C-alpha positions as CSV (number, residue, x, y, z in Angstrom):
1,M,-14.4,8.4,8.5
2,L,-15.2,6.7,5.4
3,A,-12.6,7.0,3.0
4,T,-11.4,5.6,-0.7
5,A,-8.3,3.5,-0.9
6,I,-5.8,4.8,-3.6
7,I,-3.3,1.7,-4.5
8,P,0.0,3.0,-6.8
9,V,1.3,-0.2,-8.5
10,K,4.5,0.0,-10.7
11,R,5.4,-2.1,-13.6
12,F,6.5,-5.3,-12.1
13,G,9.4,-5.1,-14.2
14,A,10.4,-2.3,-12.8
15,A,9.6,-2.8,-8.8
16,K,12.2,-3.5,-6.9
17,Q,15.0,-3.4,-8.3
18,R,17.4,-2.9,-5.0
19,L,16.5,-7.0,-4.7
20,L,17.9,-7.6,-7.9
21,E,21.1,-9.6,-6.0
22,T,18.5,-11.5,-3.8
23,L,15.4,-12.6,-6.5
24,D,16.0,-12.8,-10.0
25,R,13.5,-10.4,-12.3
26,P,10.5,-13.3,-12.6
27,Q,10.9,-14.5,-8.7
28,R,10.4,-10.2,-8.2
29,A,7.2,-10.6,-10.3
30,T,6.1,-13.2,-8.1
31,L,6.5,-11.6,-4.9
32,V,5.5,-8.5,-5.7
33,K,1.8,-10.0,-7.5
34,A,1.4,-11.8,-4.6
35,M,2.0,-8.8,-1.9
36,L,-0.5,-7.0,-4.0
37,S,-2.9,-9.7,-3.6
38,D,-2.2,-9.3,0.4
39,V,-2.9,-6.1,0.5
40,L,-5.9,-5.8,-1.6
41,L,-7.6,-8.1,0.6
42,A,-6.8,-6.1,3.9
43,T,-7.7,-3.4,2.1
44,S,-11.3,-4.5,1.0
45,E,-11.5,-6.0,4.6
46,A,-11.7,-2.5,6.5
47,S,-15.3,-1.9,7.0
48,L,-14.1,2.1,6.6
49,V,-13.1,2.2,3.4
50,E,-16.3,2.3,0.9
51,R,-14.0,2.2,-2.6
52,V,-10.5,1.1,-3.9
53,V,-8.3,2.6,-6.9
54,V,-5.5,0.7,-8.1
55,V,-3.8,3.1,-9.9
56,T,-1.2,1.0,-12.9
57,G,0.5,0.6,-16.1
58,E,0.6,-2.8,-15.3
59,G,-1.7,-5.4,-16.8
60,R,-0.9,-8.3,-14.6
61,A,-2.2,-5.9,-11.4
62,E,-4.7,-4.7,-13.6
63,R,-5.8,-8.4,-13.8
64,L,-5.0,-9.4,-10.0
65,A,-7.2,-6.2,-8.7
66,L,-9.9,-6.9,-11.6
67,G,-9.9,-10.6,-10.2
68,H,-10.1,-9.6,-6.6
69,S,-12.9,-7.0,-7.5
70,R,-15.2,-10.2,-8.3
71,R,-14.6,-11.6,-4.5
72,T,-15.5,-8.9,-2.6
73,T,-18.5,-6.3,-2.3
74,T,-16.2,-2.8,-2.0
75,P,-16.1,-1.4,-4.6
76,L,-12.6,-1.6,-7.2
77,E,-11.6,0.1,-10.1
78,V,-8.0,0.4,-12.4
79,L,-6.8,3.6,-13.5
80,R,-4.2,2.9,-16.1
81,E,-1.4,4.8,-16.0
82,P,0.7,3.8,-18.8
83,R,3.2,6.0,-18.4
84,D,4.4,5.1,-15.3
85,R,5.5,8.1,-13.9
86,G,6.2,7.4,-10.5
87,H,4.7,7.0,-7.2
88,P,3.8,10.8,-6.2
89,E,2.6,10.9,-9.6
90,A,0.3,7.8,-10.0
91,A,-0.5,8.8,-5.9
92,T,-2.3,12.2,-7.4
93,L,-4.0,10.6,-10.6
94,G,-5.8,8.6,-7.6
95,I,-6.7,11.7,-5.8
96,V,-8.4,13.4,-8.7
97,R,-10.0,10.2,-9.2
98,A,-11.0,9.8,-5.5
99,K,-12.2,13.5,-5.9
100,A,-13.9,12.7,-9.2
101,L,-16.0,10.3,-7.3
102,G,-17.1,12.8,-4.3
103,A,-14.6,11.0,-1.8
104,G,-13.8,13.8,1.0
105,C,-11.1,11.2,2.8
106,V,-9.2,9.2,1.0
107,V,-5.9,6.9,2.2
108,L,-2.6,6.2,0.2
109,L,-1.2,2.5,0.3
110,P,1.8,1.0,-0.9
111,G,1.4,-2.3,-2.7
112,D,4.2,-3.5,-0.9
113,C,3.1,-3.6,2.7
114,P,1.7,-7.2,3.0
115,L,1.2,-7.6,6.9
116,L,-1.4,-4.9,6.7
117,D,-4.4,-5.8,9.0
118,A,-7.8,-4.1,7.8
119,T,-8.6,-3.6,11.7
120,E,-5.5,-1.4,12.3
121,L,-6.0,0.0,9.2
122,D,-10.3,0.8,10.7
123,D,-8.8,2.3,13.6
124,A,-6.6,5.1,11.4
125,L,-9.3,5.6,9.3
126,D,-11.9,6.0,12.8
127,R,-9.4,9.1,14.1
128,M,-9.5,10.7,10.8
129,G,-11.5,14.3,10.8
130,D,-12.1,16.8,8.4
131,G,-8.9,18.8,8.2
132,R,-6.1,16.3,9.3
133,V,-3.1,14.6,7.7
134,A,-2.2,11.6,9.1
135,V,1.3,10.1,7.9
136,V,2.4,6.8,8.8
137,P,6.1,6.3,8.5
138,D,8.3,3.3,7.5
139,R,10.5,1.1,10.3
140,H,12.8,3.6,9.7
141,G,10.8,6.3,11.0
142,T,11.9,8.2,7.7
143,G,9.2,6.6,4.6
144,T,6.0,7.0,4.2
145,N,4.3,4.2,4.1
146,A,0.7,5.0,4.2
147,L,-0.9,9.1,3.7
148,L,-3.9,9.4,5.1
149,L,-5.7,13.0,3.5
150,C,-9.1,14.5,4.5
151,P,-9.8,16.2,2.5
152,A,-9.1,14.7,0.2
153,D,-6.3,16.8,-1.6
154,A,-4.6,18.2,1.7
155,I,-1.5,17.9,0.1
156,G,0.1,17.1,-2.8
157,P,2.1,13.4,-2.4
158,A,6.0,13.6,-2.1
159,F,6.8,9.9,-1.5
160,G,10.6,9.4,-1.4
161,P,13.5,9.2,0.5
162,K,12.3,11.3,4.2
163,S,9.1,12.1,2.9
164,C,7.5,11.0,6.2
165,A,8.7,14.8,7.5
166,R,8.2,16.2,4.1
167,H,4.4,15.2,4.5
168,A,4.2,16.2,8.0
169,E,5.5,19.7,6.9
170,R,3.5,20.0,4.3
171,G,0.3,19.7,6.1
172,R,1.4,21.7,8.8
173,S,2.4,24.6,6.4
174,A,-1.6,24.1,4.5
175,G,-2.9,24.8,7.9
176,Y,-3.7,21.3,8.9
177,E,-3.4,18.8,11.9
178,V,-0.9,16.4,11.1
179,A,-0.4,13.8,13.3
180,I,2.3,10.7,12.7
181,E,0.5,7.4,12.8
182,Q,2.4,4.4,14.1
183,L,0.7,1.5,12.5
184,A,2.6,-2.0,13.2
185,S,1.2,-3.6,10.1
186,L,2.4,-0.9,7.9
187,A,6.3,-0.6,9.0
188,L,7.4,-3.2,6.9
189,D,7.3,-2.5,3.4
190,V,9.8,-4.4,0.8
191,D,12.8,-3.0,-0.4
192,T,15.6,-4.2,0.1
193,P,17.0,-7.8,1.2
194,D,17.1,-6.7,5.2
195,D,13.2,-6.2,4.5
196,L,12.9,-9.4,2.5
197,A,15.1,-11.3,5.3
198,E,12.7,-9.7,8.0
199,L,9.0,-10.2,6.2
200,A,10.1,-14.0,5.8
201,S,11.0,-14.1,9.0
202,T,7.7,-12.6,10.4
203,L,6.0,-15.1,8.3
204,D,7.7,-18.3,8.9
205,R,6.5,-17.8,12.1
206,D,2.8,-16.3,10.6
207,P,2.4,-16.8,7.6
208,R,-1.9,-16.3,8.1
209,R,-0.7,-12.6,8.2
210,A,0.0,-12.7,4.5
211,S,-1.2,-15.8,2.9
212,S,-0.3,-15.0,-1.0
213,T,2.8,-13.6,0.3
214,A,3.8,-16.8,2.3
215,S,3.2,-19.5,-0.4
216,A,5.5,-17.3,-2.7
217,L,8.1,-17.1,0.0
218,A,7.7,-20.6,0.3
219,D,7.5,-21.7,-3.4
220,L,11.1,-19.1,-2.9
221,G,12.5,-20.7,-0.9
222,R,12.9,-18.4,1.7
223,I,10.6,-19.9,4.5
224,Q,9.2,-22.8,5.3
225,S,6.5,-24.7,3.8
226,A,3.0,-22.3,4.3
227,A,0.9,-25.0,4.1
228,G,-2.3,-24.8,6.1
229,A,-2.3,-20.7,6.2
């Protein structure tokens, strides 16, 4: 099923606070920007994504997204959210915009899952149908790393700790079919030093999986040179 992809992006300075002991503020901004670049690339390569909406109050994210839009045929727009009220609120703004554009299905994606694979995303969208809510858990099985909704406003987003179960319950309570989708390329989001170490290990073995992030991690001395990625 064709869908609009919604990607909420925090201000870079407020992002990844739990990495403060591992990366300083400029380094965190570099990493966040690189991860978003890889997510945008994979999302625009998915054949069932008909449109991308980036919701952000971060000027650097807006410039990155608009620059990416000039290199892809997938329509992309930036919805400004200067108040930066949080992930659920930004996701809701994206849903409202997607519905105004005629979307019947949306997929809410994070900007910090750079291993996202376009084919895997297409497969998940292909399983969608009217009246279905699909929740993609993080690698711990408790958080939500993606949310697929058909109709687009099937449930209100409720991202945060233990949100996987919360989203599933909201879907069931609203009378929708609920699926827990285990998507390997969306399992790893980067919030903690352990997440960062896992990502670095993965990209050290295969930097081609997320070339912008691999390059950033190489520059930060977290992996070996990503040359040739």
